[in-house]
N, C-alpha and C positions, 0 to 999 in steps of 0.2 A: 117472324116478326118483319114486317115490311118496313123499311127505312126510305124516306124520300132524301136522297142525296142529289140535288141538282147541280150540275156542274156548270161553273160559270163559261158562257160563250160568248164571243164576239162576231157579229155578223157585219158584212161590208154591203152597203147599199149603194145602187147605181140605177139609173133609168135606161130603159129600152124604149125607143120611140118608134111608132108604126110609119110615120113620115115626120119630115122636119118639124119640130115644135110641138107635136101631138104625142102623148104617151099612148101604148096599146092598152085599151080597156075593155073589159067583159063585165057583163052583169052576172052576179051570183046571188045567191040567198044565204044569208046568215040566221039561223034558228027560223027560216021561213019567210024573212023579211028581205025583200029585194034591195041591193047594193050594187052600184058601179064601181069596180076597182080596177086599178092598174095591174097589168099582167107582168111578172118578172118570173119566167120559168126557172130561173137559177137561185131564187130567194129561199133562205133557209126557214123563214117565218113570214106569216102574212101581217100586215099591220094596218091599223085604222086609227085615226086621231081620237083623242079623248072625247072631242065634241061628239063625233060619230058614233062612237060606242055608247055614249049616254042616251042619243037618239034612238039608236038600233036596239041595244040590248040593256035598258035601264035596269032590269031586275038581276042582271048578272053582277057578280061580285068578282073584282079581279084578285088574283093571288101574287104576292111578292115573287120576284124573279131575280136571278143575278145576271140575266141576259144583258150584254151590252150591245147596243147598235151604234154604228157608225156609217157616215156618207163616204161616199167614194173618196173624198178628199181627207177623210180622217177626223172630220168633226163628229163629236159624240151626240146622239140622239137621246134626250131623256125617255125612259121607260116607265110608265105608270104601273104596269103589271101585266099579267098574263091571263087568258081564259080560254078553255076548250070550248069550241062551239060546234054546232053542225053545220057544214057548209055543202051546197048543193050547186052544181054546175051542169047544165044541160042533162039534167036527170041523174047524174052521178052525185053520190055523197062522199 
């Protein structure tokens, strides 16, 4: 019997900038669709806004999650849900 026991986790987010005032950005493909995202090599999760999610992945359904997101200063960021997707970057999945 398989039991899905998601552990509640809290992630802290901060920005890394490639030059003053500019985030470090890369182009990836989510489910084969191109998207420019901010790169944070230390992030435990990758995020997109609800609006971007609806535009890029309209047929995907989010799952409930107990994950909590906080900014570097401690402010809570609301999480709509989670979804597993195929991500490609420079030919790697």
